[in-house]
N, C-alpha and C positions, 0 to 999 in steps of 0.2 A: 350545413352538413349535419346529418343526424348522427348523434353519438351512439357508439356501440355499447357504451357503459350503462349499467343499470343505474337508475336515479338513486342518489344518496338520501333523498328526502323521505320522510315518513309517508307510507302509502295513505292516500286520502281516506280509505276505509278505516284506518286505525288512528286517525288524528282527532280523537275526542279530547276535550280539555282535561288535562291532568298535570301532575307535577312536571313531567318530561316534555309537555307540549306548550306550556304557558310561555308567552313571548316576553315576559318581564320576570325579574327575580322575585317580585312580590307574588305573582300568581303562578310561578313556575317552581324552580328548585327550592325556594325558601318558603313555600306556602305552609307546609306542616310546621316549620320552625317558628315563623312569625307572620307570614303573609295573611293568614286568616284573622289575625288581630286587627288588621287594617280593613280587610274585605268585609267584615261584618258591620262596619260603620260606613264604608264608602262604596261598597259594591252596589250595583243597580237594584238588587233585591232589597237591600237595606233602605235605599232611597224610597222605593215603592212602599215599604212598610211605614216609613215616616210620613209619607204623603197621606196614607190611610189614617194614621194617627192624628194628623193635623185636621183633616176633614171631619173626623169623628168628634174631636174636641171643639171644633167650630160649631157643630150642631148643638153641643151642650151649652156653649156660650150664647148661641142664638136663643136657646130655651130660657136661660137665666135672664136674658135681656127682654124677654117677652115677645120676641119676634115670631117664634113658633111655640107650639103648645108645651106645657110643662112636662118635663121628663121625670119619670119615677126613678128611684134609686137603682133598681135592677136594670132599667133601660140605660141609665147613665153608665153603669158598670159594663154593660155589653159594649157600648161605644168606646169606653176607655181601654178595653182589651181587644178591640176589633183588629188592630194591626197584627195581633198574634196569629190570626187566621191566614195571613199572607205567608205561605210556605213556598217551596220550589214549584209545586203543582199549580198554585194560584198565580204565581209569578209567570209561569209559562203561558197561562191563559191570557194574562194581560199583554204579554209580548205578542201573542198571536193576533189579538185585537188591534194592537198598535201597528202591526205590519200592514193592515188594511186601512186603519184610520189615520195613520201617520201623525199621531199626536199622543205622546206618552201619558199626559195627565188625563185626557179624555178616556183613554183606554183604562186607566186606573179607576175613574169614576164609574164606568160601566160595570166593572167587576165589583166595586164597592156597593153598588146598588144590589147586585146579586147576593153579596154577603149579608147585607142588611135584610134582604127579602126573605131570608131564612128565619127571621124572628118576627112573628105575627104582631108583637107589641110595637114594632117599629115600621110596620108595613106602610102606615099612613105617611110617615116621613118620606119614604121613597116615592109613593104614588103622588104626593103633593109636590114632588120635584124640589125638595129643599137641599139635595146634595149639590155642593159646589155653588150655592146661591150667592150671587154678588161677588164672586171671587175671580181673579185672574189666575192663570196657571202659575205665574211667578209668585203670587201670594203663598201658594202651597209649597212651591219648590224652594224658595229662599229660606223659609222657615224649616223645611225638612233638612236641608244641607247644614244650616247653622246649628240646629239642635244636635244632629248626628256628630258634627265636628266637636262641639263642646263636650259631648259625651265621650268621644274618643280621647280627647285631651285629658279628661278626668280619669278614665279607666285604664288607659294604656300608655299614653305619651308621658304624662307627668310622673306616674310611678316608675317608669324606666329612667326618667331624668333623676329621680331620687336615688336609684341604684347607681347611676353614673357618679353623682356627687359623693355617694358613700365610698365608691372605689377610689376616687381621687383623694378623698379625705384620709383613707387608710394608707395610701401610698405616701401622701405628704407627711403624715405622722411618722411613718417608718423611715423617712429620709430627711426629717427636719434638722438633724445634726450632721448631715453629710455635706461637707464643703466641696464645691466643684469650682474649677476655673471658669468664670463667666466668659462668654464669647460674644463680641459684637462684630458684625460684618464677617462672621466666622473666624475672627482673629482673637488671640488672647486679650482679655479685657481686665476685669476686676473679679475677685472671688465673690461667690454667692453660695446659697445652699440649694441643694436639689429639692428639698421639701418646700422651700419658698417658691421655686419656679413651678412646681406641680400645683401647689395650693393656689397660685395665681390663676391658673386655668379654671380651678373650681369656683373661685369667687366671681370670675367673669361669667361663667355659665350660670351660677346661682342667680345673678342679677337678671339674666334673660329668662330663666325658668320662672322666677317670681313674677315677672311682668306678664308672661304667658298665663300663669295661674290666676292672676288678678284680672285678666282681660275678659270682657264679655263681648261676644259677637252681637251685632244688631240684626233685627228682623223687621219686616214690614208686612202689614196687611192694609193696603191702601187702594186696591183696585186697579183698573185697567191703565190709568195714567197717573195714579197717585193721589186722586182727590176724593176717593170713597163716594163717587157720584152715584153709583147704582144703589148703594145702601141708603144714602140720604134721600134720594128721590123716592124710593119705595117706602121708607119708614122715617120720615123727618123728625118724629117724636123722640127718637133715640139719639144720644150723643155718640156718634160713631167714632169720633176721635178718641174719646175715653174708652169706648169698647175696644178699639184697635190696640191702644196702649196696654190695657188690662190683659187682653188675650196674649199678646206677644210676650209680656213679662211673665205670664203664667208658664211659659215654656223655658224660662231661665235666660231669656235674651233681653237686651235693651231694645227700646222701640225706636224705629225710624218713622216719623210721621211726614217728613218732607221728602218726597220721592217722585220719580217718574213711575213707570211700571216696574222698574227694578229698584231695589235698595241700593243706595250709592256705593256701598262696599268700602268705604274708607277704613272701617274696622278690620275688614278682611285683609286689606293691604298692610295694616299695622301688624296683624298676626303673622302674615307671610314674611314681613320684614324681620320680625323677631326670630322666626324659624331660620331665615337666611343667616342672621347673625350667629345663631347657635351653630349652624353648620360650618360657618367660617372659623369659629373658635375650635370646633372639632378638627378642622383641617390643620389649624395651627398646632393643636395638641398632638395630632398624629405625626406631623412632620418633625416636631421636636423630639418626640419619643423615638422615632426612627433614627434621628441623628444621635441621640444618646446611646441607642443600641449599636449604631455604627461606630461610635467612639469606644465601645466596650465599657461604657459607664453603667449601662443597664444590661443585665443578663436575662435572657429569656429561658423559661422552663423548657427543657427538651424531653418530650415524651417518646418513649420507645416505639410506640405504635404509629407515630406520625412521621411524615417525610417532608423535607424542605425543598428538595429538588429531585428531578428524575435522573439527573446526571451526577450531581455533586453530593455525596452522602453526608458531608459535614454540615450542610446548610440547615439553619433554623431561621426561617424567614419571618419578618415582622408582619405576617399576613393580616392579623386582626387590625392593626393600625392602618395598613394599606387599604383594607376593605372599608374601614371607617371613613378614610379620606375620600375614596372613590364614590361611596354612596352619598356622602355629604355634598360633594361636587355635583353629582347627578341631581340631587334634590334641588340644589340652587339653580341649576340650568332650567329646570321646570318652573321654579318659582319666578324666575325672571320673565318667562313667557306669560305666566298667569297674571302677573302684576301689570304687564303691558295692556292686557285686555279687560281685566275685571272692572277698571274704573271708567271704561269707555263704552258708550252706546250711541247708536245713530238715533238722534232725537229721543223719543220716549221709550223705544225698545227695538232691538233686533236680536237675532238668534245666533250670532257668531259665537257668543260665549257658551251656548248650550252644550255643544259637543266638547268644548274645552273643559268645562266644569265637570264633565263625566270622569275626568282624570284628576280630580281634586285630591284624591287619596294618595297619589303617587309621591308628591314631595314629602308628605307626612310619613309615608311608609319608608321611604329611603332615609329620611332623617332618623326614624326609629331604628333602622338597621345600623346606621352610623353610630348611634349611641350604644346599641347592644355590642357591636364590634369593639368599640372603645373600652367597654367594661371588660370584655374578654382579654384584650391586650394588657390592660392595667393590672389585672389579677395574675398575669403570667410573667411579670418582670420583677427583678430585685436589683438593688445597687451592687455594683462590683467595687467595693470599697478599696480593695488592694490596687486595682487599676487606677481609680480616681486619685488616690493618695500619691501614687507614682507620678501621675501627670501633674498634680499640684506642685510637687517638688522639682519637677524637671524644668520649669520655666517660671522664675520669680519676677519676670517682667510684669506679671499681673499685679505686683505691688508698687509699680512705678507711680501710680496716682497717689498712693498712701505716702510715699516718701516726699514727693514734690509738694503736696498740699501741706504737709507738716512743716517743711522747710520754709515755704512761703509764709506760713502763719507766724514763723519766728523772724520774718523780715529778711531772710537770706535772698539776695538779688539773683535773678536769672535761674532760680531753682528748676523751673520747668525745662528750660533749655539744657541745663546740666543733665537732667534725667533723660531728655530726648537723645542727647549725644551718646549716652551709655546704653540705652535700651531699644531704641527704635529699630525694628526689623531684626532683632537678635533674640536668641534664647539666653536667658540670664540664670546662672546657677547661684546657689547659696554662697559659693566661694567668690564669685564675681561681685556679689553684693557686699561681702565682707571687705574685699579689697577697696571697693569704692567708698564704703563708709569710713574705713581707716584713713583715707586720704581727704576726707571732708574737713574744711577749716571751720569747725563748729565746736562748742563746748562738749565735753565728754558725756554729760548727762543727756544731751540731744542725741548723740550717737547711741547711747544705751536705749533710749526710747525707740529709736528707729530699728535697732536690732531686735527689739521685742515684738515688732509688727510681724505677723504671719498671716498666711491665707485663712487660718482658722479663727483669728480674732479680728480681721479686717472685714467685718460683715455688716457694719452699720446696724440697722434695725431688722435685719433679715429674720432672725428667730422670733422677735417680738411680733413682727407683722405676720409671720406665718401663723402664730397662735391666734391672732385676731381674725385672720382669714378663715382658719379652721372653725372658729366659733360661728362666723357668719354662714359658712357652708352648711354647718350642722343645723343652724336655725332654719334655713330654707329647705334643707333635706327633709326635716321633720314636717314642715308645712306641706310638702309635696307627697309624702308617703301615704 
């Protein structure tokens, strides 16, 4: 039955790509805020630019190896900057050719020849057909994606990681002396400090960030099935294994010499595992922050111009932490799918991964959003010391461990059971503890020691460990900045 209603969709004539029509947060509503930071490394135009750069540098390497004529300094400089000629207009030309050729790298090489053809000095390189000589498409593609990803990590991802560690560090410092009732299984447990709990997230993240910072992706230039057969057959006088290693390392990557047509991608899996771990820590941080806000132990900044609910005027929602958790989860769902495919190929090569890898920027982008949102959340909360103190004093069952462990150390039999009978499943006040202590059959000096125990001084090494964690967080933060 035909509906009498007008379609709610955007009219086809108006559906050009823009912030309001992008189908993901990255290329849609968040493009101007941060999506462009990902798109300029992982968008298809960026990949094309990188392909051109790889092909141009390969020509320079062939010249240095004596395979093609010696290139002058000006000619080499032209090649080194050739990728800069790939703008939106050139990209569109490549896409038009690809529509007919149905091969993205072939389309790129055809336009590359046209770009080089504009320089008379390099015309002989084009006419002699040295473009893409001896290469498989995957030689160019794997190097392009790896170099772009390494650049993204350095320029965008790790600097944001440094900001996140800085925000955690500031909050941990501001709360290092704030004692809170610890909770395990959501039940009263043992006192701890808010600063220590916050710093713990920082030191966990710092470990992951440092490993990402130290990691190098691998790249391969080994030909159609990984044996450099074309190069060795045409020019056996050149050590092509050494050539491959030197060329890949010149791009800032580690070399894979033992490959099929594709680089095995173990290092990619390692990187994605690290990002997945980062995201899970952000989920943990976001959940705990929201619980502390729910307990009223953390108070959010309430800005007059903002709204927390369309119905309830009192609401100040922990939206930044919720956004952080949601984007971290989304990133990990994509990572799980990527990891299942990246290490798998039918024999020497198939193209199942080709379309999947066009979405490689998504998990990095959503992880970046998760970090940005976490920073926003952390900078807008402060401890509600009055509320925390009230809760600390409202239930001293959190000191049950302290009492029983000291009594057991003195050799008092059944001390654990005695505390269990008094405290299990009950809220214990200071008065309850006083009555219980008065009735203990122990020397008065023992009672005095037990009376001096409080939530504020039963903290073990919480404060010392917090300072050590802060030092480690700052070390890594400086490394990443």
